[in-house]
N, CA and C of each residue as an Amber inpcrd file, in Angstrom:
protein
   552
  -5.4790000 -31.7240000 -29.4640000  -4.1700000 -31.9810000 -30.0170000
  -3.1730000 -32.1380000 -28.8760000  -2.2670000 -33.0760000 -29.0100000
  -1.2490000 -33.3160000 -27.9980000  -0.1280000 -32.2980000 -28.0740000
   0.8680000 -32.5370000 -27.2650000   2.0350000 -31.6590000 -27.2350000
   2.9130000 -31.9890000 -28.4350000   3.2950000 -30.9820000 -29.2220000
   4.1670000 -31.2450000 -30.3740000   5.4780000 -31.9000000 -29.9260000
   5.9890000 -32.7820000 -30.7570000   7.2050000 -33.5200000 -30.4360000
   8.4890000 -32.7570000 -30.7160000   8.3950000 -31.6300000 -31.4290000
   9.5900000 -30.8440000 -31.7620000   9.2520000 -29.3640000 -31.6810000
  10.3020000 -28.5420000 -31.7210000  10.0670000 -27.1020000 -31.7280000
   9.3730000 -26.6640000 -33.0080000   9.5870000 -27.3940000 -34.0960000
   8.8870000 -27.0570000 -35.3520000   7.3770000 -27.2490000 -35.1910000
   6.9990000 -28.2730000 -34.4440000   5.5850000 -28.5070000 -34.1670000
   4.9780000 -27.3800000 -33.3450000   5.7600000 -26.8230000 -32.4290000
   5.2890000 -25.6840000 -31.6330000   5.0700000 -24.4770000 -32.5440000
   5.9840000 -24.2700000 -33.4720000   5.8270000 -23.1590000 -34.4220000
   4.5800000 -23.3720000 -35.2840000   4.3550000 -24.6040000 -35.7190000
   3.1350000 -24.8970000 -36.4930000   1.8900000 -24.5980000 -35.6670000
   1.9130000 -24.9580000 -34.3930000   0.7840000 -24.6820000 -33.4990000
   0.5610000 -23.1660000 -33.4010000   1.6440000 -22.4380000 -33.1870000
   1.5940000 -20.9790000 -33.1150000   1.0250000 -20.3930000 -34.4080000
   1.4540000 -20.9210000 -35.5440000   0.9700000 -20.4070000 -36.8300000
  -0.5220000 -20.6300000 -37.0330000  -1.1140000 -21.5500000 -36.2800000
  -2.5520000 -21.8070000 -36.3620000  -3.3560000 -20.9940000 -35.3440000
  -2.6920000 -20.1790000 -34.5540000  -3.3890000 -19.3180000 -33.5900000
  -4.0610000 -18.1670000 -34.3340000  -4.9200000 -17.4610000 -33.6220000
  -5.5790000 -16.2890000 -34.2090000  -4.5310000 -15.2420000 -34.5750000
  -4.8590000 -14.4090000 -35.5400000  -3.9340000 -13.3660000 -35.9740000
  -3.5410000 -12.4460000 -34.8260000  -4.5110000 -12.1170000 -33.9690000
  -4.1980000 -11.1940000 -32.8770000  -3.2110000 -11.8080000 -31.8840000
  -3.3430000 -13.0910000 -31.6010000  -2.4020000 -13.7480000 -30.6900000
  -1.0310000 -13.8690000 -31.3540000  -1.0190000 -14.1880000 -32.6330000
   0.2670000 -14.2580000 -33.3390000   0.9650000 -12.8970000 -33.3280000
   0.2210000 -11.8360000 -33.5380000   0.8310000 -10.5010000 -33.5280000
   1.2970000 -10.1200000 -32.1160000   0.5250000 -10.5140000 -31.1280000
   0.8890000 -10.1860000 -29.7500000   2.2040000 -10.8660000 -29.3470000
   2.3690000 -12.0980000 -29.7850000   3.5930000 -12.8530000 -29.5080000
   4.4660000 -12.9090000 -30.7640000   4.6540000 -11.7690000 -31.4050000
   5.2590000 -11.7250000 -32.7330000   6.6920000 -12.2550000 -32.8000000
   7.4080000 -12.2880000 -31.7040000   8.7960000 -12.7720000 -31.7250000
   8.9130000 -14.2600000 -31.4060000   7.7990000 -14.9020000 -31.1400000
   7.8180000 -16.2940000 -30.6800000   8.5330000 -17.2310000 -31.6470000
   8.1660000 -17.1900000 -32.8950000   8.7460000 -18.0930000 -33.8870000
  10.2590000 -17.9270000 -33.9680000  10.7120000 -16.7060000 -34.0300000
  12.1460000 -16.4260000 -34.1070000  12.8730000 -16.8930000 -32.8490000
  12.2890000 -16.6580000 -31.6990000  12.9170000 -17.0910000 -30.4480000
  13.0460000 -18.6100000 -30.3890000  11.9860000 -19.3020000 -30.7720000
  12.0240000 -20.7660000 -30.7440000  13.1270000 -21.2960000 -31.6460000
  13.2770000 -20.6930000 -32.8110000  14.2700000 -21.1660000 -33.7750000
  15.7060000 -20.8360000 -33.3780000  15.9090000 -19.7390000 -32.6440000
  17.2580000 -19.2370000 -32.4230000  17.7770000 -19.3070000 -30.9880000
  16.9200000 -19.6300000 -30.0360000  17.3300000 -19.6290000 -28.6370000
  16.7610000 -20.8540000 -27.9210000  17.3080000 -21.1600000 -26.7450000
  16.7220000 -22.2550000 -25.9560000  15.2620000 -21.9200000 -25.6020000
  14.4630000 -22.9370000 -25.4010000  13.0500000 -22.7300000 -25.0810000
  12.8620000 -21.9480000 -23.7800000  13.8520000 -21.9910000 -22.8930000
  13.7790000 -21.2050000 -21.6570000  13.6100000 -19.7150000 -21.9750000
  14.3180000 -19.2350000 -22.9720000  14.2400000 -17.8300000 -23.3770000
  12.8340000 -17.5330000 -23.9170000  12.3250000 -18.4480000 -24.7000000
  10.9770000 -18.2860000 -25.2530000   9.9440000 -18.2020000 -24.1380000
  10.0840000 -19.0510000 -23.1490000   9.1290000 -19.0600000 -22.0330000
   9.2190000 -17.7600000 -21.2390000  10.4220000 -17.2480000 -21.0520000
  10.5750000 -15.9560000 -20.3670000   9.8600000 -14.8530000 -21.1440000
  10.0440000 -14.8460000 -22.4450000   9.3730000 -13.8680000 -23.3090000
   7.8530000 -13.9940000 -23.1850000   7.3530000 -15.2190000 -23.2900000
   5.9080000 -15.4270000 -23.2210000   5.3320000 -14.8790000 -21.9190000
   6.0060000 -15.1740000 -20.8200000   5.4580000 -14.7260000 -19.5400000
   5.5930000 -13.2240000 -19.3280000   6.5920000 -12.5930000 -19.9160000
   6.6420000 -11.1340000 -19.8300000   5.4450000 -10.5420000 -20.5760000
   5.0770000 -11.1550000 -21.6770000   3.9150000 -10.6950000 -22.4530000
   2.5940000 -11.0170000 -21.7310000   2.5350000 -12.1680000 -21.0550000
   1.3360000 -12.5190000 -20.2790000   1.1310000 -11.4880000 -19.1670000
   2.2140000 -11.1400000 -18.4600000   2.1090000 -10.1400000 -17.3970000
   1.6240000  -8.8050000 -17.9450000   2.1310000  -8.4300000 -19.1060000
   1.6740000  -7.1890000 -19.7370000   0.1800000  -7.2690000 -20.0530000
  -0.2600000  -8.3910000 -20.5900000  -1.6870000  -8.5580000 -20.9050000
  -2.5430000  -8.5240000 -19.6390000  -2.0310000  -9.0690000 -18.5540000
  -2.7800000  -9.0400000 -17.2910000  -2.9460000  -7.6010000 -16.8050000
  -1.8580000  -6.8340000 -16.8070000  -1.9560000  -5.4350000 -16.4000000
  -2.8730000  -4.6570000 -17.3400000  -2.7740000  -4.9530000 -18.6180000
  -3.6240000  -4.3020000 -19.6140000  -5.0970000  -4.6230000 -19.3750000
  -5.3850000  -5.8520000 -19.0080000  -6.7690000  -6.2580000 -18.7200000
  -7.3490000  -5.4200000 -17.5970000  -6.5980000  -5.3180000 -16.5220000
  -7.0800000  -4.5580000 -15.3680000  -7.2760000  -3.0870000 -15.7530000
  -6.2930000  -2.5320000 -16.4380000  -6.3700000  -1.1300000 -16.8570000
  -7.5790000  -0.8880000 -17.7670000  -7.6560000  -1.6590000 -18.8440000
  -8.7240000  -1.4370000 -19.8320000 -10.1040000  -1.6550000 -19.2270000
 -10.2380000  -2.6620000 -18.3900000 -11.5370000  -2.9270000 -17.7740000
 -11.9320000  -1.7910000 -16.8270000 -10.9920000  -1.2870000 -16.0450000
 -11.3010000  -0.1850000 -15.1360000 -11.7040000   1.0670000 -15.9120000
 -10.9730000   1.3460000 -16.9840000 -11.2350000   2.5490000 -17.7770000
 -12.5250000   2.4130000 -18.5860000 -12.7340000   1.2520000 -19.1850000
 -13.9020000   1.0810000 -20.0520000 -15.1850000   0.8130000 -19.2640000
 -15.1290000  -0.1600000 -18.3590000 -16.3500000  -0.5720000 -17.6630000
 -16.7430000   0.3610000 -16.5300000 -15.7500000   0.9620000 -15.8750000
 -16.0330000   1.7820000 -14.6930000 -15.7290000   3.2600000 -14.9090000
 -15.2960000   3.5930000 -16.1340000 -15.0580000   4.9740000 -16.5400000
 -14.0190000   5.6850000 -15.6720000 -13.0850000   4.9170000 -15.1350000
 -12.0280000   5.4750000 -14.2960000 -11.0810000   6.3020000 -15.1580000
 -10.5930000   7.3850000 -14.5960000  -9.6160000   8.2400000 -15.2730000
  -8.4050000   7.4050000 -15.6550000  -7.9700000   7.5150000 -16.9200000
  -6.8940000   6.6480000 -17.4180000  -5.5680000   6.8740000 -16.6950000
  -5.2540000   8.1160000 -16.3560000  -3.9780000   8.3940000 -15.6860000
  -3.9580000   7.7990000 -14.2820000  -5.0700000   7.9050000 -13.5720000
  -5.1340000   7.3090000 -12.2350000  -5.1190000   5.7910000 -12.2990000
  -5.7720000   5.2230000 -13.3000000  -5.7450000   3.7690000 -13.4670000
  -4.3250000   3.2930000 -13.7220000  -3.6130000   4.0150000 -14.5730000
  -2.2160000   3.6610000 -14.8650000  -1.3740000   3.7390000 -13.6000000
  -1.5360000   4.8160000 -12.8510000  -0.7730000   4.9880000 -11.6110000
  -1.0850000   3.8720000 -10.6180000  -2.3590000   3.5560000 -10.4550000
  -2.7650000   2.5220000  -9.4940000  -2.1790000   1.1630000  -9.8640000
  -2.2470000   0.8220000 -11.1340000  -1.7450000  -0.4800000 -11.5860000
  -0.2230000  -0.5360000 -11.4700000   0.4540000   0.5320000 -11.8260000
   1.9120000   0.5480000 -11.7480000   2.4230000   0.4770000 -10.3150000
   1.6580000   0.9750000  -9.3720000   2.0820000   0.9610000  -7.9670000
   1.6420000  -0.3030000  -7.2270000   0.7230000  -1.0330000  -7.7940000
   0.1570000  -2.2000000  -7.1150000   1.0250000  -3.4300000  -7.3510000
   1.3250000  -4.1570000  -6.2840000   2.0090000  -5.4370000  -6.4150000
   0.9290000  -6.4680000  -6.7140000   0.9720000  -7.0390000  -7.9110000
  -0.0820000  -7.9550000  -8.3510000   0.4940000  -9.3620000  -8.4260000
  -0.0460000 -10.2400000  -7.5970000   0.3460000 -11.6500000  -7.6010000
  -0.5980000 -12.4130000  -8.5140000  -0.3270000 -13.6820000  -8.6880000
  -1.2240000 -14.5100000  -9.5020000  -2.6160000 -14.5290000  -8.8960000
  -2.6940000 -14.6920000  -7.5910000  -3.9930000 -14.7470000  -6.9110000
  -4.6750000 -13.3760000  -6.9400000  -3.9140000 -12.3230000  -6.6680000
  -4.5550000 -11.0020000  -6.6510000  -5.0240000 -10.5950000  -8.0450000
  -4.3460000 -11.0880000  -9.1000000  -4.8270000 -10.8130000 -10.4560000
  -6.2270000 -11.3880000 -10.6320000  -6.4260000 -12.6160000 -10.1890000
  -7.7630000 -13.2200000 -10.2820000  -8.7750000 -12.3930000  -9.4950000
  -8.3900000 -11.9290000  -8.3100000  -9.2920000 -11.1190000  -7.4820000
  -9.6250000  -9.7950000  -8.1690000  -8.6040000  -9.1620000  -8.7690000
  -8.8530000  -7.9090000  -9.4880000  -9.7630000  -8.1500000 -10.6900000
  -9.5320000  -9.2410000 -11.4130000 -10.4130000  -9.5610000 -12.5530000
 -11.8500000  -9.7020000 -12.0910000 -12.0410000 -10.4330000 -11.0110000
 -13.3850000 -10.6360000 -10.4910000 -14.0110000  -9.3070000 -10.0840000
 -13.2480000  -8.4710000  -9.3840000 -13.7730000  -7.1890000  -8.9170000
 -14.0690000  -6.2380000 -10.0770000 -13.1780000  -6.1890000 -11.0500000
 -13.3160000  -5.2010000 -12.1140000 -14.2130000  -5.6880000 -13.2430000
 -14.0560000  -6.9660000 -13.6210000 -14.8900000  -7.5010000 -14.7000000
 -16.2620000  -7.9460000 -14.1920000 -16.3530000  -8.2210000 -12.8970000
 -17.6160000  -8.6670000 -12.3290000 -17.8810000 -10.1430000 -12.5340000
 -16.9060000 -10.8720000 -13.0350000 -17.0310000 -12.3120000 -13.2490000
 -15.6830000 -12.9660000 -13.0240000 -15.7380000 -14.2170000 -12.6140000
 -14.5090000 -14.9940000 -12.5110000 -14.1180000 -15.5100000 -13.8880000
 -12.8180000 -15.6140000 -14.1120000 -12.3300000 -16.2640000 -15.3270000
 -12.5850000 -17.7650000 -15.1530000 -12.9760000 -18.4260000 -16.2200000
 -13.3030000 -19.8530000 -16.1460000 -12.1260000 -20.6620000 -15.6210000
 -12.4470000 -21.6830000 -14.8300000 -11.4160000 -22.5040000 -14.2190000
 -10.5490000 -23.2140000 -15.2570000 -11.1150000 -23.6360000 -16.3790000
 -10.3200000 -24.2800000 -17.4300000  -9.2280000 -23.3400000 -17.9540000
  -9.5670000 -22.0750000 -18.0850000  -8.6030000 -21.0860000 -18.5590000
  -7.5100000 -20.8870000 -17.5170000  -7.9000000 -20.7490000 -16.2650000
  -6.9360000 -20.5670000 -15.1730000  -6.0150000 -21.7760000 -15.0730000
  -6.5580000 -22.9690000 -15.2340000  -5.7560000 -24.1950000 -15.1350000
  -4.6410000 -24.1960000 -16.1750000  -4.9380000 -23.7640000 -17.3940000
  -3.9190000 -23.7380000 -18.4530000  -2.7320000 -22.8670000 -18.0580000
  -3.0050000 -21.6740000 -17.5590000  -1.8900000 -20.7880000 -17.2180000
  -1.1790000 -21.2890000 -15.9690000  -1.8910000 -21.8750000 -15.0350000
  -1.2530000 -22.3990000 -13.8120000  -0.2670000 -23.5200000 -14.1480000
  -0.6480000 -24.3990000 -15.0690000   0.2590000 -25.4800000 -15.4760000
   1.5130000 -24.9050000 -16.1290000   1.3390000 -23.9030000 -16.9710000
   2.4890000 -23.2730000 -17.6140000   3.3410000 -22.5280000 -16.5880000
   2.6980000 -21.9120000 -15.6030000   3.4380000 -21.1930000 -14.5610000
   4.3080000 -22.1310000 -13.7320000   3.8130000 -23.3180000 -13.4690000
   4.6120000 -24.2960000 -12.7200000   5.9030000 -24.6200000 -13.4680000
   5.7970000 -24.7980000 -14.7560000   6.9850000 -25.0890000 -15.5820000
   7.8970000 -23.8680000 -15.6160000   7.3190000 -22.7070000 -15.8040000
   8.0890000 -21.4590000 -15.8170000   8.8420000 -21.2770000 -14.5070000
   8.1640000 -21.5300000 -13.3880000   8.7950000 -21.3650000 -12.0790000
   9.9950000 -22.2980000 -11.9160000   9.8540000 -23.5180000 -12.3580000
  10.9770000 -24.4610000 -12.2770000  12.1660000 -23.9550000 -13.0870000
  11.8980000 -23.4610000 -14.2800000  12.9660000 -22.9210000 -15.1290000
  13.6350000 -21.7300000 -14.4500000  12.8320000 -20.8120000 -13.9460000
  13.3700000 -19.5930000 -13.3370000  14.1360000 -19.8710000 -12.0490000
  13.8550000 -20.9960000 -11.4150000  14.5440000 -21.3540000 -10.1750000
  15.6410000 -22.3840000 -10.4030000  16.0390000 -22.5350000 -11.6580000
  17.1870000 -23.3640000 -11.9720000  16.9660000 -24.8570000 -11.8840000
  15.7390000 -25.2930000 -11.9500000  15.4380000 -26.7280000 -11.9060000
  15.4970000 -27.3000000 -13.3220000  15.6950000 -28.5870000 -13.4010000
  15.7400000 -29.2540000 -14.6980000  14.3120000 -29.4910000 -15.1770000
  14.0440000 -29.0600000 -16.4000000  12.7250000 -29.2210000 -17.0110000
  12.9390000 -29.8500000 -18.3820000  12.1660000 -30.8740000 -18.6760000
  12.3090000 -31.5560000 -19.9650000  11.8680000 -30.6470000 -21.1060000
  12.4030000 -30.8980000 -22.2820000  12.0080000 -30.1380000 -23.4710000
  10.5150000 -30.3290000 -23.7560000  10.0100000 -31.5210000 -23.4810000
   8.5790000 -31.7790000 -23.6850000   7.7360000 -30.8580000 -22.7980000
   8.1310000 -30.7160000 -21.5350000   7.3800000 -29.8340000 -20.6370000
   7.5050000 -28.3730000 -21.0490000   8.6520000 -27.9980000 -21.5790000
   8.8060000 -26.6240000 -22.0740000   7.8850000 -26.3840000 -23.2630000
   7.8140000 -27.3530000 -24.1620000   6.8920000 -27.2170000 -25.3100000
   5.4460000 -27.1520000 -24.8250000   5.1330000 -27.9600000 -23.8060000
   3.7850000 -27.9510000 -23.2260000   3.4640000 -26.5690000 -22.6460000
   4.4150000 -25.9710000 -21.9520000   4.1880000 -24.6440000 -21.3640000
   3.8820000 -23.6160000 -22.4500000   4.6140000 -23.6800000 -23.5370000
   4.3830000 -22.7400000 -24.6370000   2.9820000 -22.9170000 -25.2020000
   2.5910000 -24.1580000 -25.4360000   1.2460000 -24.4420000 -25.9570000
   0.1810000 -23.9820000 -24.9650000   0.4170000 -24.2430000 -23.6750000
  -0.5430000 -23.8120000 -22.6530000  -0.7140000 -22.2980000 -22.6410000
   0.3800000 -21.5590000 -22.7880000   0.2850000 -20.0960000 -22.8190000
  -0.5050000 -19.6430000 -24.0460000  -0.2450000 -20.2430000 -25.1810000
  -0.9950000 -19.8710000 -26.3920000  -2.4860000 -20.1710000 -26.2310000
  -2.8070000 -21.3270000 -25.6680000  -4.2150000 -21.6680000 -25.4200000
  -4.8380000 -20.7080000 -24.4150000  -4.0890000 -20.3840000 -23.3870000
  -4.5710000 -19.4250000 -22.3920000  -4.8830000 -18.0820000 -23.0490000
  -3.9650000 -17.6060000 -23.8820000  -4.1700000 -16.3130000 -24.5480000
  -5.4440000 -16.3270000 -25.3860000  -5.6560000 -17.3850000 -26.1290000
  -6.8710000 -17.4960000 -26.9570000  -8.1240000 -17.5060000 -26.0790000
  -8.1130000 -18.3430000 -25.0430000  -9.2940000 -18.4710000 -24.1780000
  -9.5480000 -17.1960000 -23.3830000  -8.4740000 -16.6100000 -22.8510000
  -8.6140000 -15.3870000 -22.0640000  -9.1510000 -14.2530000 -22.9410000
  -8.6420000 -14.1460000 -24.1460000  -9.1540000 -13.1440000 -25.0840000
 -10.6610000 -13.3070000 -25.2810000 -11.0920000 -14.5240000 -25.5220000
 -12.5220000 -14.7780000 -25.7570000 -13.3630000 -14.4060000 -24.5450000
 -12.8960000 -14.7950000 -23.3730000 -13.6670000 -14.5040000 -22.1580000
 -13.7470000 -13.0090000 -21.8740000 -12.6110000 -12.3320000 -21.9330000
 -12.6170000 -10.8940000 -21.6490000 -13.4110000 -10.1430000 -22.7170000
 -13.3010000 -10.5650000 -23.9550000 -14.0680000  -9.9170000 -25.0170000
 -15.5720000 -10.0680000 -24.7760000 -16.0000000 -11.2390000 -24.3330000
 -17.4210000 -11.4670000 -24.0650000 -17.9140000 -10.6020000 -22.8990000
 -17.0670000 -10.3710000 -21.9240000 -17.4520000  -9.5960000 -20.7390000
 -17.2910000  -8.0940000 -20.9750000 -16.1550000  -7.7050000 -21.5390000
 -15.7980000  -6.2830000 -21.5650000 -15.6100000  -5.6850000 -22.9570000
 -15.6070000  -6.5070000 -23.9940000 -15.5190000  -5.9720000 -25.3460000
 -14.1310000  -5.5920000 -25.8250000 -13.0970000  -6.1740000 -25.2550000
 -11.7410000  -5.9800000 -25.7720000 -10.9610000  -7.2720000 -25.5720000
  -9.8500000  -7.3810000 -26.2790000  -9.0090000  -8.5750000 -26.2320000
  -7.6140000  -8.1770000 -25.7430000  -7.2580000  -8.5800000 -24.5120000
  -5.9720000  -8.1600000 -23.9430000  -4.7450000  -8.6500000 -24.7190000
  -4.8530000  -9.7990000 -25.3640000  -3.7540000 -10.3150000 -26.1840000
  -3.9970000  -9.9150000 -27.6370000  -4.1440000  -8.6490000 -27.8610000
  -4.4190000  -8.1620000 -29.2060000  -4.3290000  -6.6460000 -29.2400000
  -4.6360000  -6.0670000 -30.3910000  -4.5850000  -4.6010000 -30.5070000
  -5.7040000  -3.9750000 -29.6760000  -5.4120000  -2.8320000 -29.0730000
  -6.3840000  -2.2100000 -28.1700000  -6.8550000  -0.8420000 -28.6500000
  -6.5470000  -0.4990000 -29.8850000  -6.9800000   0.7900000 -30.4010000
  -8.4990000   0.8890000 -30.2750000  -8.9460000   1.9980000 -29.7010000
 -10.3740000   2.2520000 -29.5830000 -11.0940000   1.3860000 -28.5720000
 -10.3860000   0.7450000 -27.6490000 -11.0300000  -0.1700000 -26.6940000
 -12.0860000   0.5350000 -25.8470000 -11.8850000   1.8040000 -25.5640000
 -12.7700000   2.5370000 -24.6660000 -13.9920000   3.1080000 -25.3750000
 -13.8360000   3.4290000 -26.6360000 -14.9300000   4.1000000 -27.3360000
 -14.9830000   5.5620000 -26.9280000 -16.1610000   6.1320000 -26.9900000
 -16.3080000   7.5620000 -26.6990000 -16.7740000   7.8270000 -25.2750000
 -16.6690000   6.8520000 -24.4310000 -17.1200000   7.0020000 -23.0490000
 -16.2920000   8.0740000 -22.3500000 -16.9660000   8.9900000 -21.6790000
 -16.2790000  10.0420000 -20.9290000 -15.9000000   9.5010000 -19.5560000
 -14.6520000   9.7300000 -19.1710000 -14.1670000   9.2690000 -17.8780000
 -14.7560000  10.0970000 -16.7470000 -14.8130000   9.4910000 -15.5710000
 -15.2300000  10.2010000 -14.3710000 -14.1130000  11.1410000 -13.9280000
 -14.4450000  12.0650000 -13.0420000 -13.4140000  12.9740000 -12.5380000
 -12.4160000  12.1880000 -11.6780000 -11.2800000  12.8080000 -11.4200000
 -10.1890000  12.1210000 -10.7170000 -10.5800000  11.7280000  -9.2890000
 -11.3190000  12.5550000  -8.6030000 -11.7180000  12.2460000  -7.2320000
 -12.5890000  10.9910000  -7.1860000 -13.5770000  10.9390000  -8.0480000
 -14.4550000   9.7600000  -8.1000000 -13.6770000   8.5340000  -8.5580000
 -12.8200000   8.7120000  -9.5370000 -11.9940000   7.5980000 -10.0280000
 -11.1210000   7.0320000  -8.9130000 -10.5490000   7.9180000  -8.1020000
  -9.7010000   7.4850000  -6.9910000 -10.4950000   6.6040000  -6.0250000
 -11.7060000   6.9980000  -5.7120000 -12.5470000   6.2140000  -4.7930000
 -12.9320000   4.8710000  -5.4050000 -13.2190000   4.8650000  -6.6830000
 -13.5600000   3.5980000  -7.3490000 -12.3660000   2.6510000  -7.3060000
 -11.1820000   3.1520000  -7.6080000  -9.9810000   2.3100000  -7.5830000
  -9.7000000   1.7850000  -6.1760000  -9.9110000   2.6220000  -5.1580000
  -9.7580000   2.1630000  -3.7760000 -10.7450000   1.0350000  -3.4840000
 -11.9740000   1.2120000  -3.9320000 -13.0030000   0.1960000  -3.7110000
 -12.7000000  -1.1150000  -4.4100000 -11.9500000  -1.0480000  -5.4960000
 -11.5550000  -2.2580000  -6.2190000 -10.3800000  -2.9730000  -5.5550000
  -9.7760000  -2.3190000  -4.5780000  -8.6820000  -2.9610000  -3.8660000
  -7.2930000  -2.3960000  -4.1590000  -7.2110000  -1.3470000  -4.9330000
  -5.9010000  -0.7340000  -5.2050000  -5.4990000   0.1080000  -4.0010000
  -4.2440000  -0.0020000  -3.6100000  -3.7820000   0.7470000  -2.4530000
  -2.8180000   1.8650000  -2.8190000  -2.8230000   2.3050000  -4.0290000
  -1.9080000   3.3560000  -4.4790000  -2.2300000   4.7050000  -3.8840000
  -3.4380000   4.8830000  -3.4210000  -3.8680000   6.1960000  -2.9550000
  -4.1400000   6.2220000  -1.4490000  -3.4640000   5.3800000  -0.7130000
  -3.6590000   5.2950000   0.7490000  -3.0500000   6.4810000   1.4330000
């Protein structure tokens, strides 16, 4: 499907997303209707960043049994760039995210960056960025679910199961080995 020609088309696209993605971006429809698309894009990317941090946290806690409090501390103290997020995903999930998925978010990030730096961006490109983020969320959810059994752009109740966490000392060493520098 191409890029919708109007904001109503973007809302229709959003309404056809999975329930979990719609719930994750629950304010999207209202923002599109009531504010400039720039505001919507800012909202989307704040939620994407949250999902990225959540991915790293949940994967460390679930797959590597890291203590949840130390994982939270490590992630909150770590400066995570777009590139380092990919590196953390690879280290923690044990697999790279598919290039098609990465390409979708990179294209949307380029548009977001132009908006945030005060450049002129066409309404068509703004609509494209929104669609790209929604597609990214769907694809990223599928990939992470296949690898780790949870969906970062969705509800996370019970993501860990009954797995017992490792002690704090061991968890600290595992997080250091993954590249977190919070405990230097």
